[in-house]
TORKEGU-449631 format. One line per 8 residues: number of its first residue (from 1); their letters; for each residue z, y, x of C-alpha. Coordinates in Angstrom, 3 decimals. Layout:
BEGIN
NUM> a> Z Y X; ...
***
This chain:
BEGIN
1> mnscgqad> -15.446 1.518 -45.466; -13.624 1.892 -48.813; -15.166 2.919 -52.122; -14.757 6.619 -51.308; -16.789 6.298 -48.138; -13.773 6.804 -45.866; -12.986 4.615 -42.867; -10.428 1.877 -43.387
9> nrffglqr> -7.909 2.170 -40.521; -7.221 -1.552 -40.523; -10.487 -2.286 -38.730; -10.332 0.243 -35.930; -8.296 0.471 -32.699; -6.356 3.557 -33.711; -3.288 4.799 -31.883; -0.081 3.406 -33.304
17> ftgkerdq> 3.472 3.085 -31.958; 4.130 5.872 -29.355; 0.404 6.568 -29.218; -0.629 3.107 -27.991; -3.850 1.497 -29.180; -3.721 -1.522 -31.470; -5.762 -4.598 -30.630; -7.412 -5.501 -33.924
25> esgldyfg> -7.844 -9.195 -33.151; -4.203 -9.893 -32.361; -2.595 -7.026 -34.276; -0.598 -6.111 -31.156; -0.192 -2.673 -29.557; -1.343 -2.522 -25.932; 1.134 -0.913 -23.503; -0.712 -1.672 -20.260
33> aryfgsal> 1.745 -4.184 -18.820; 2.773 -5.834 -22.098; 1.887 -6.130 -25.777; 4.162 -4.866 -28.549; 4.391 -6.660 -31.893; 5.037 -3.978 -34.490; 5.732 -6.572 -37.203; 8.535 -8.039 -35.060
41> grftspdp> 9.691 -4.759 -33.546; 9.662 -6.208 -30.019; 7.451 -6.955 -27.054; 5.766 -10.343 -26.830; 6.898 -10.920 -23.227; 10.136 -9.936 -21.460; 10.704 -7.069 -19.067; 11.502 -8.447 -15.577
49> lmasakaw> 15.199 -9.345 -15.458; 16.114 -7.204 -12.450; 13.772 -4.305 -13.087; 15.978 -2.182 -15.330; 18.777 -4.296 -16.814; 22.295 -3.266 -15.841; 25.324 -5.504 -16.273; 27.508 -2.613 -17.460
57> dpqtwnry> 24.966 -1.439 -20.073; 24.551 -4.045 -22.867; 21.720 -2.051 -24.440; 19.545 -2.990 -21.456; 20.153 -6.731 -21.743; 17.468 -7.269 -24.384; 14.372 -7.715 -22.231; 12.049 -7.566 -25.273
65> syarnnpl> 13.146 -4.151 -26.587; 11.452 -0.802 -25.984; 13.411 2.115 -24.460; 16.860 0.857 -25.523; 15.606 0.533 -29.123; 15.522 4.334 -29.380; 11.825 5.323 -29.362; 12.482 8.681 -31.041
73> alidptgm> 14.500 9.926 -28.072; 13.268 7.796 -25.152; 9.917 6.702 -23.727; 8.878 4.138 -21.130; 5.310 5.064 -20.141; 5.103 3.058 -16.922; 7.499 0.154 -17.403; 9.336 1.407 -14.311
81> aevsaaac> 12.778 2.981 -14.389; 14.468 5.540 -12.172; 17.952 4.609 -10.964; 20.395 7.454 -11.529; 23.157 8.365 -9.086; 25.797 7.237 -11.590; 24.087 3.884 -12.183; 23.589 3.335 -8.461
89> aqdkhcvt> 27.297 3.945 -7.817; 28.140 1.036 -10.128; 25.618 -1.381 -8.614; 26.608 -3.056 -5.351; 22.976 -3.898 -4.627; 21.713 -0.346 -5.127; 20.515 1.627 -2.109; 20.546 5.435 -1.889
97> vnvnviyd> 17.924 7.189 0.233; 18.179 10.925 0.854; 14.915 12.778 0.270; 14.429 16.438 1.197; 11.434 18.215 -0.363; 9.815 21.138 1.462; 7.153 23.255 -0.256; 4.910 24.594 2.504
105> knandgqg> 5.101 28.405 2.531; 1.837 28.500 4.508; -0.096 26.579 1.840; -2.913 28.328 -0.017; -3.695 30.571 2.972; -0.126 31.782 3.317; 0.529 32.339 -0.371; 2.550 29.163 -0.761
113> ltnsekas> 2.252 26.572 -3.494; 1.913 27.835 -7.042; 4.538 27.047 -9.671; 1.949 24.840 -11.356; 1.399 22.840 -8.161; 5.134 22.396 -7.676; 5.625 21.280 -11.271; 2.716 18.844 -11.020
121> feknqlqk> 4.083 17.377 -7.791; 7.525 16.827 -9.305; 6.253 15.456 -12.605; 3.729 13.084 -11.063; 4.288 12.081 -7.430; 8.038 12.621 -7.126; 8.898 11.097 -10.487; 6.546 8.190 -9.827
129> akdeygda> 8.394 7.499 -6.575; 11.760 7.607 -8.367; 10.538 5.209 -11.050; 8.667 2.851 -8.754; 11.445 2.382 -6.216; 13.947 2.220 -9.037; 12.458 -1.212 -9.714; 13.754 -2.213 -6.269
137> dihlnvsy> 17.179 -0.736 -7.106; 16.677 2.302 -4.860; 18.045 5.697 -5.869; 16.289 8.722 -4.374; 18.813 11.508 -3.808; 16.545 14.566 -3.816; 17.348 17.952 -2.283; 15.190 20.955 -1.371
145> segavtrt> 14.898 23.305 1.607; 12.565 26.170 2.461; 10.044 25.568 5.216; 6.476 25.860 6.410; 3.778 23.948 8.271; 2.040 25.636 11.217; -0.810 24.044 13.130; -0.681 24.509 16.911
153> dtglnitg> -2.709 23.223 19.866; -0.164 20.428 20.343; 0.140 19.388 16.699; 2.150 20.483 13.669; 5.248 22.641 13.703; 7.373 22.101 10.606; 10.419 24.147 9.692; 13.083 23.360 7.116
161> lkagalnv> 13.608 19.758 8.175; 16.941 18.237 7.188; 18.821 15.602 9.186; 19.696 12.350 7.452; 16.857 12.598 4.939; 13.230 11.628 4.521; 11.584 15.047 4.682; 8.701 15.186 2.192
169> vatdqvlp> 6.402 18.146 2.838; 4.124 19.132 -0.030; 1.214 20.932 1.639; -2.512 21.480 1.292; -2.843 21.158 5.090; -3.514 17.435 4.697; -6.704 16.121 3.160; -6.655 14.914 -0.449
177> dqgqsgms> -5.566 11.270 -0.676; -4.808 11.211 3.077; -1.134 11.859 3.703; 0.654 11.590 7.044; 3.956 9.924 7.871; 5.800 9.801 11.165; 9.176 9.799 12.858; 10.477 11.596 15.926
185> gktavslv> 13.885 10.324 16.956; 15.898 10.263 13.731; 13.696 12.818 11.979; 11.377 11.292 9.377; 8.557 13.365 7.882; 5.888 12.566 5.299; 3.200 15.105 4.415; 1.416 14.771 1.071
193> npnsgdlp> -1.091 16.880 -0.774; 0.708 18.193 -3.893; -2.392 17.864 -6.057; -3.817 14.490 -5.079; -1.433 12.727 -2.701; 0.402 9.427 -3.073; 4.075 9.928 -2.239; 5.167 6.320 -3.013
201> hemahqft> 2.508 5.116 -0.562; 3.825 7.340 2.239; 7.408 6.332 1.473; 6.427 2.681 1.840; 5.351 3.362 5.432; 8.720 4.956 6.166; 10.856 2.312 4.456; 9.133 -0.691 6.050
209> gdtrgvmg> 9.330 0.739 9.579; 5.630 1.440 10.117; 6.453 4.869 11.561; 9.149 3.961 14.079; 9.780 1.760 17.108; 7.013 -0.475 18.400; 5.078 -0.252 15.147; 5.063 3.540 15.316
217> alrnldif> 3.884 3.517 18.927; 1.073 1.074 18.140; -0.067 3.185 15.210; -0.394 6.195 17.513; -2.677 4.156 19.804; -4.674 2.619 16.963; -7.939 4.534 17.322; -9.747 2.230 14.903
225> nllntynd> -6.984 2.519 12.266; -6.808 -1.269 11.931; -3.012 -1.485 12.029; -2.657 1.249 9.435; -5.113 -0.590 7.191; -3.075 -3.771 7.523; 0.128 -1.875 6.761; -1.510 -0.289 3.725
233> ysnnfera> -2.538 -3.699 2.437; 0.843 -5.360 2.952; 2.797 -2.417 1.531; 0.549 -2.107 -1.514; 0.841 -5.842 -2.144; 4.623 -5.636 -2.037; 4.605 -2.603 -4.324; 2.422 -4.474 -6.823
241> wmrgleqs> 4.758 -7.461 -6.683; 7.696 -5.159 -7.228; 6.038 -3.701 -10.343; 4.736 -6.853 -11.956; 4.729 -10.193 -10.174; 8.531 -10.463 -10.276; 7.996 -11.826 -13.782; 6.987 -15.144 -12.221
249> sgpmshyp> 9.536 -17.907 -11.983; 11.240 -19.174 -8.849; 13.901 -18.051 -6.390; 11.794 -15.140 -5.099; 11.175 -13.686 -8.555; 14.455 -11.846 -9.056; 14.270 -8.266 -7.891; 15.765 -6.263 -6.265
257> lasvfnhd> 17.380 -8.954 -4.110; 14.014 -10.350 -3.034; 12.444 -6.935 -2.545; 11.386 -5.930 0.944; 11.920 -2.302 -0.007; 15.501 -2.798 -1.191; 16.503 -4.155 2.219; 14.293 -1.932 4.349
265> aavfqkvi> 15.263 1.286 2.544; 18.897 0.593 3.451; 17.883 0.048 7.081; 15.786 3.222 7.008; 18.675 5.353 5.729; 20.946 4.019 8.471; 18.315 4.797 11.121; 17.892 8.437 10.076
273> qpttkprq> 21.582 9.085 9.430; 23.128 11.425 12.049; 25.700 9.686 14.275; 27.771 12.819 14.779; 29.243 15.136 12.190; 27.809 18.659 12.043; 29.976 21.466 13.345; 31.976 23.370 10.743
***
């Protein structure tokens, strides 16, 4: 306290640079994945080399800077970075996956999703997927089509599906935190709850082949859910490595070349791509 009885800010963990809390012992601002030294104007550890640096963009070469050294205009809340279509076109290692979003017209007892639910889904789950898989040099080319989910005695009937794309259906007809992913022929579908789902998780199942071929058949017969649990574990481990462990040294540390998702997403897109051109 000072002589006027007011708190002295130097001794408390107040929010500092971009709203991050300062650690009073070290004097560094905590950003979750890294610490920022305000006195130096840089992070104390580097961003992973292959996570967001682009050879054609010198401003991204400094792995200790924050948001291209332009914090007034740019933010980096997660440490992950979406890969734009333009950037992907200049990167020979970049993979483009087509994603088609369908907002279930039968959600909310036939009223459809609210504008708030749609906005929340795009801001949180969809953007998280773009940012997360951007770390593996994957660009998600997103489109939209109208459609609905109808439950029948034989399963789900889904309209609005698009060929050559991972069809993501935002619907309340799946339980919170329990999405569904599957593939029939070349048609890939993932259903997620718009309010509490995990779209990157469901995409991981699609990219790594858990929903197709022998793996897909075994999952359908897995009454004890053991295979799905194993797939969840292995996919989540790879996603965590993609987000953070690539900072370790060694030949397997340089993403996206060592990323399972970078390779498997390319395979996935080839699998779902139509072999014949649509009629004009």
